[in-house]
Backbone as JSON, one array per atom type, in Angstrom:
{
  "sequence": "MEKQEALDSLQIQKENDLLKLQALTEKYQKYNEVVEEEKKRREELRKQEEQRVREKLAVTKMQAWWRGAMVRHELGPYSKKKKKKKKGKGSGKKKKGKGSAKKKKKK",
  "N": [[53.99, 76.87, 36.3], [51.6, 77.23, 34.71], [52.14, 75.78, 32.72], [52.55, 73.04, 33.62], [50.01, 72.43, 34.97], [48.64, 72.35, 32.15], [49.97, 70.42, 31.2], [49.15, 68.35, 32.91], [46.38, 68.1, 32.74], [46.2, 67.36, 30.08], [47.13, 64.99, 30.31], [45.4, 63.88, 32.1], [43.02, 63.95, 30.26], [44.24, 62.36, 28.27], [44.49, 59.71, 29.42], [41.6, 59.35, 30.02], [40.5, 59.23, 27.5], [41.77, 56.96, 26.68], [40.33, 54.75, 28.06], [38.36, 55.25, 27.15], [38.54, 54.48, 24.67], [39.35, 51.66, 25.06], [36.75, 50.89, 26.13], [35.24, 51.19, 24.02], [36.49, 49.52, 22.18], [35.99, 46.97, 23.29], [33.3, 46.56, 23.24], [32.99, 46.88, 20.72], [33.98, 44.61, 19.52], [32.45, 42.37, 21.01], [30.18, 42.96, 19.37], [30.94, 42.44, 17.23], [31.57, 39.76, 17.17], [28.81, 39.1, 17.39], [27.89, 39.84, 14.71], [29.5, 37.94, 13.27], [28.61, 35.23, 14.13], [26.04, 35.51, 13.08], [26.43, 35.59, 10.53], [27.53, 33.13, 10.12], [25.41, 31.59, 10.73], [23.47, 32.3, 8.95], [24.87, 31.31, 6.42], [25.13, 28.67, 7.35], [22.2, 28.23, 6.65], [21.83, 28.85, 3.96], [23.36, 26.63, 2.98], [22.26, 24.47, 3.76], [19.75, 24.7, 2.31], [20.39, 24.49, -0.53], [21.43, 22.02, -0.15], [18.88, 20.68, -0.05], [17.65, 21.72, -2.21], [19.37, 20.05, -4.02], [18.86, 17.42, -3.36], [16.0, 17.26, -3.65], [16.24, 17.63, -6.61], [17.62, 15.15, -7.2], [15.61, 13.15, -6.43], [13.29, 13.69, -8.12], [15.03, 12.78, -10.54], [15.2, 10.15, -9.82], [12.39, 9.11, -9.42], [11.45, 9.7, -12.07], [13.02, 8.05, -13.68], [12.3, 5.41, -12.45], [9.75, 5.42, -13.22], [9.93, 5.59, -16.18], [11.03, 3.19, -16.4], [9.1, 1.4, -15.44], [7.29, 1.84, -17.57], [8.28, 1.22, -19.82], [8.72, -1.55, -19.44], [6.12, -2.42, -19.18], [4.72, -2.56, -16.52], [3.02, -2.71, -13.6], [0.7, 0.11, -13.15], [1.13, 0.95, -15.72], [0.83, -1.49, -17.48], [-0.6, -3.61, -20.19], [-3.73, -3.49, -20.59], [-5.82, -6.48, -20.55], [-8.34, -7.54, -22.67], [-11.51, -8.16, -21.82], [-13.27, -11.01, -22.16], [-16.56, -11.92, -23.55], [-18.95, -13.68, -22.09], [-20.53, -16.89, -22.49], [-21.68, -18.66, -25.5], [-20.17, -17.17, -27.36], [-21.11, -16.61, -30.11], [-23.03, -14.45, -30.85], [-25.04, -11.35, -31.95], [-25.25, -11.44, -35.28], [-23.66, -9.04, -37.77], [-25.33, -7.4, -39.98], [-23.86, -6.41, -43.14], [-23.07, -4.73, -46.08], [-21.63, -6.45, -47.75], [-22.59, -9.14, -47.0], [-24.97, -9.26, -47.44], [-25.21, -9.19, -50.46], [-23.86, -11.32, -51.2], [-26.15, -13.23, -50.64], [-28.02, -12.54, -52.66], [-26.85, -13.13, -55.02], [-26.65, -16.09, -55.12]],
  "CA": [[53.0, 76.4, 36.89], [50.34, 76.94, 33.65], [52.54, 74.5, 31.81], [52.35, 72.1, 34.42], [48.67, 72.36, 34.94], [47.94, 72.03, 31.34], [50.52, 69.02, 30.91], [48.36, 67.32, 33.74], [45.17, 68.24, 32.06], [46.55, 66.74, 29.0], [47.64, 63.36, 30.54], [44.23, 63.29, 32.27], [42.32, 63.69, 28.91], [44.82, 61.14, 27.48], [43.78, 58.69, 30.11], [40.32, 59.22, 29.65], [40.45, 58.64, 25.73], [42.4, 55.68, 26.67], [39.46, 54.32, 28.74], [36.95, 55.32, 26.29], [38.87, 53.35, 23.56], [39.22, 50.36, 25.49], [35.3, 50.54, 26.17], [34.73, 51.13, 22.63], [37.2, 48.48, 21.61], [35.41, 45.93, 23.74], [32.02, 47.12, 22.45], [32.97, 46.71, 18.95], [34.61, 43.03, 19.65], [31.13, 41.94, 21.19], [29.39, 43.29, 18.13], [31.59, 41.78, 15.97], [31.02, 38.38, 17.51], [27.46, 38.58, 17.13], [28.09, 39.71, 13.53], [30.02, 36.68, 12.52], [27.7, 34.26, 14.57], [24.92, 35.57, 12.19], [26.92, 35.08, 9.23], [27.84, 31.78, 10.13], [23.87, 30.98, 10.61], [22.95, 32.15, 7.45], [25.6, 30.61, 5.5], [24.2, 27.36, 7.19], [20.94, 28.05, 6.27], [22.07, 28.64, 2.54], [23.94, 25.31, 2.58], [20.89, 23.58, 3.9], [18.57, 25.09, 1.12], [21.09, 24.14, -1.54], [21.38, 20.57, 0.12], [17.52, 20.56, -0.03], [17.3, 21.67, -3.69], [20.01, 18.82, -4.9], [18.07, 16.11, -2.84], [14.77, 17.27, -4.49], [16.48, 17.17, -8.08], [18.04, 13.71, -7.42], [14.44, 12.27, -6.06], [12.86, 13.53, -9.17], [15.44, 11.91, -11.56], [15.01, 8.89, -9.7], [11.31, 8.98, -10.14], [11.42, 9.75, -13.73], [13.54, 6.63, -13.87], [11.51, 4.35, -12.21], [8.39, 5.75, -14.05], [10.16, 5.05, -17.41], [11.39, 1.73, -16.57], [7.66, 0.62, -15.36], [6.49, 2.28, -18.72], [9.12, 0.23, -20.88], [8.5, -3.09, -19.13], [4.51, -2.58, -18.91], [4.53, -3.08, -15.2], [2.34, -1.44, -12.52], [-0.57, 0.66, -13.89], [1.45, 0.72, -16.98], [0.59, -2.6, -18.02], [-1.4, -3.43, -21.16], [-5.1, -3.88, -20.15], [-6.28, -7.37, -21.44], [-10.01, -7.36, -22.97], [-12.47, -9.13, -21.0], [-13.86, -12.02, -23.07], [-17.61, -11.94, -23.02], [-19.36, -14.99, -21.7], [-21.25, -17.33, -23.62], [-21.28, -19.04, -26.85], [-19.38, -16.28, -28.26], [-21.63, -16.28, -31.38], [-23.8, -13.33, -30.35], [-25.73, -11.23, -32.99], [-24.28, -11.21, -36.68], [-23.91, -7.89, -38.22], [-25.63, -7.4, -41.52], [-23.43, -5.65, -43.79], [-23.18, -4.69, -47.82], [-21.05, -7.73, -48.09], [-23.6, -10.01, -46.5], [-26.38, -8.86, -48.64], [-24.86, -9.4, -52.06], [-23.75, -12.86, -51.25], [-27.61, -13.72, -50.65], [-28.61, -12.29, -53.88], [-25.87, -14.32, -55.88], [-27.14, -17.6, -54.7]],
  "C": [[51.56, 76.33, 35.85], [50.9, 75.72, 32.88], [52.24, 73.33, 32.61], [51.22, 71.52, 34.43], [48.09, 71.85, 33.56], [48.53, 70.89, 30.61], [49.48, 67.96, 31.86], [47.02, 67.25, 33.48], [45.31, 67.3, 30.89], [46.5, 64.99, 29.27], [45.95, 62.98, 31.19], [43.06, 62.93, 31.15], [42.94, 62.46, 28.23], [44.19, 59.86, 28.18], [42.42, 58.33, 30.12], [39.72, 58.89, 28.5], [40.82, 57.47, 25.73], [41.54, 54.65, 26.98], [38.25, 54.2, 27.82], [37.45, 54.17, 24.95], [38.98, 52.07, 23.8], [37.7, 49.92, 25.98], [34.76, 50.32, 24.96], [35.22, 49.94, 22.09], [36.47, 47.33, 21.98], [33.86, 45.76, 23.08], [32.18, 46.32, 21.04], [33.43, 44.85, 18.83], [33.45, 42.26, 19.93], [30.28, 41.92, 19.92], [29.72, 42.35, 16.95], [31.43, 39.96, 15.97], [29.63, 37.99, 17.03], [27.16, 38.76, 15.7], [28.28, 38.23, 12.77], [29.21, 35.47, 12.95], [26.49, 34.27, 13.49], [25.13, 35.25, 10.89], [27.17, 33.57, 8.91], [26.54, 31.01, 9.91], [23.4, 31.23, 9.46], [23.78, 31.4, 6.37], [25.21, 28.85, 5.79], [23.08, 27.14, 6.82], [20.98, 27.98, 4.63], [22.47, 27.07, 2.16], [22.92, 24.38, 2.69], [19.84, 23.69, 2.61], [19.5, 24.48, -0.11], [21.06, 22.67, -1.39], [20.02, 20.09, -0.4], [17.17, 20.32, -1.67], [18.03, 20.37, -4.5], [19.21, 17.75, -4.44], [16.6, 16.23, -3.52], [15.2, 16.73, -6.18], [16.87, 15.54, -8.37], [16.75, 12.7, -7.16], [13.49, 12.37, -7.17], [13.46, 12.97, -10.35], [15.16, 10.56, -11.29], [13.33, 8.32, -9.94], [10.94, 8.65, -11.48], [11.98, 8.37, -14.15], [12.86, 5.61, -13.93], [10.14, 4.3, -13.01], [8.61, 4.86, -15.59], [10.31, 3.94, -17.37], [9.77, 1.06, -16.32], [6.87, 0.76, -16.71], [7.15, 1.3, -20.01], [8.71, -1.13, -20.77], [7.05, -3.13, -18.92], [4.23, -2.99, -17.61], [3.5, -2.08, -14.61], [1.07, -1.14, -13.45], [-0.27, 1.1, -15.09], [1.21, -0.33, -17.79], [-0.54, -2.52, -19.09], [-2.77, -3.97, -20.84], [-5.41, -5.23, -21.1], [-7.66, -7.14, -21.43], [-10.5, -8.29, -22.57], [-13.05, -10.0, -22.28], [-15.33, -12.07, -22.61], [-18.1, -13.67, -23.08], [-20.41, -15.42, -22.63], [-20.77, -18.28, -24.82], [-20.33, -18.38, -27.86], [-19.86, -15.99, -29.61], [-22.31, -14.76, -31.43], [-24.61, -12.91, -31.8], [-24.93, -10.94, -34.31], [-24.79, -10.05, -37.06], [-24.34, -8.12, -39.7], [-24.84, -6.36, -42.29], [-23.46, -5.56, -45.19], [-22.7, -6.28, -48.07], [-21.69, -9.04, -47.88], [-24.67, -10.08, -47.39], [-26.13, -9.22, -50.09], [-24.33, -10.79, -52.14], [-25.26, -13.7, -51.26], [-28.33, -13.74, -51.94], [-28.07, -13.04, -54.94], [-26.53, -15.43, -56.01], [-28.33, -17.78, -55.37]]
}
């Protein structure tokens, strides 16, 4: 009889352990799904950040190319400014320099 009771006790314990195992397996699967979703989310964020960096680099290169073209062709704000001409006859005051004083003495 004792052996039968021990056997029954072990079978009940086995069934309880099996139920616990099934519950823990389900719990593990739920947690694993959450972890996998988080990995996917982080991977997507990483890809988006890499895309943003690539786009920024491409935009910077395009801007540099455009600015270079503007400078080479002297367009827009990079054009050579024309000097404004003075109004009037254009004679204005004559400067007296060393050269002009010598010419007067020689005559």
